[in-house]
C-alpha positions, 0 to 999 in steps of 0.5 A: 746199128743192129745188135748182131746175136750170138750164135744158137747152134753148134759150130757143126750144124748144117744151118750155122752159116744160114743163121750167121747170114740172118744176123748180118743182113739186119747189121748190113741193112742198117749200114746201108741205110746209113750210107744213103742217108749220108748221100751214097746210093743204095747201089754204090753202098751195095757194091762197096759192102760187096767189095769190102767182104770179098776184100776181107775173105780174100785176106782170110784165105791169104792168111790161112794159107800163110797159117798152113805154111807156117804150122808146126810139122807136129801140129800138122802130122797128129791133127792135119792142117790148122784151120782158121774157120774151125775152132776145134783144129786150133792148137 
């Protein structure tokens, strides 16, 4: 499987998400090719990958909501809500 390279741009850079997509794309292509070699159709494997990614995002959202609910009031009052997607806002 392809090795995913570490980010070379800052967290707030406008192209960071695109750069991440480019790295994930290489690994995803390898994973899809492996699934096809194992006997799945490319359509099945791609649909499964989309579903898995969607479920992971839903889990991240649910976890963020939980974190927001249990964040200590002093942290929330001083720094705003915790955001798992932004390391600068973590205590």
